[in-house]
C-alpha angles and dihedrals in degrees: 000000000000119000118236109180111190091186139109095220112039111138099245108024108012113158097016097099106029090121111079094225092051090052092048092049091048092049092050089051089052089052089050088051090056109273112155094192128031112212110206118193132178101183125060116231096187116133109287095013118153121234119258122223115251095244093051093048091051091047089056102045111027098070090048094048093047093049092050095045091052087055091055097256122150102237132193124194116218103212143119096203118100092210091056091045092054094047092046092050089051092057095047112279114157100197139030113216106197123182088198095052097237094302095135113103109270097012095109091050093050093054094039090056091054136058093239125128118232136212113212113204132192117232126168108216124334131308091257093058109011096108096050099112101309113202131198133174089212114356095197095049093045095047091046093050092049094050093046089052092050092048088052091049090052093050090048089053091053100262107136118232091239088066093057134097126175130212124194090212106236109210095011104117094334136113124226089263091052091049093050092047091051092049095047092048098037089125088076088068098045099063097076095081092245113114115248121227121198129194119186099137113146092342125154092253087068091048091050091053098044106023089233123140120241095270093053102051098094096107093045089050093053091051093047093049093047087053087054092049089051088057096049107276112152104184126047123198107204143157096212100059099165093054092047093048091051091050091049092049089059093041094051093046090054092046092050090050090049093048091051095055 
């Protein structure tokens, strides 16, 4: 899944793709690099980010989504607003990627009435405050319980399990220690039969581990995501698609050789 941020304030590339055509061109380059899904977002969810009005978010993302869908791209919309979900589905989006796991009033109904897939993410708190000393008794158990509850809510609303993906939400209301614990025990989340998506690309946890600024975390991101694949992750949300595809090509070749022996 390639990241397409149509925002002025995203943590790693804010302001680069505020023009619709620039975002479309970037997304098509990500597809050329090997992205299977293009994740288009019009509201930053970085720590401390301010909310974006519905009309403004739609103005940012809908032209991009429609242009990509017309070109045959598989597009995801990164939003927590039911109004944006509905409009994006109308213009061809295939997946809703919601950091609040369809908890907004009406969100379950919008997705249930469509054929779209949905990614349910765990976030403790809200972007404005989520990194202010988050505390867990057991981060893995609590994240797992939350995601299981949201899967159950989706199924009760008529969204089939085969349309669901879950995301533990690295960096969303979690310290470095929480993130590392989640990554090391990711296998606890992959046994439910619902595919697990992970997104650690360029995040502060990688900066804390390497000392590298945002624009130099590509190698750390590849390593982190391969660690997730080794623990059962099936979807990777990344900025640096070409590097990740190359790493996965090597990984898969080794795994196929191992399985054949």
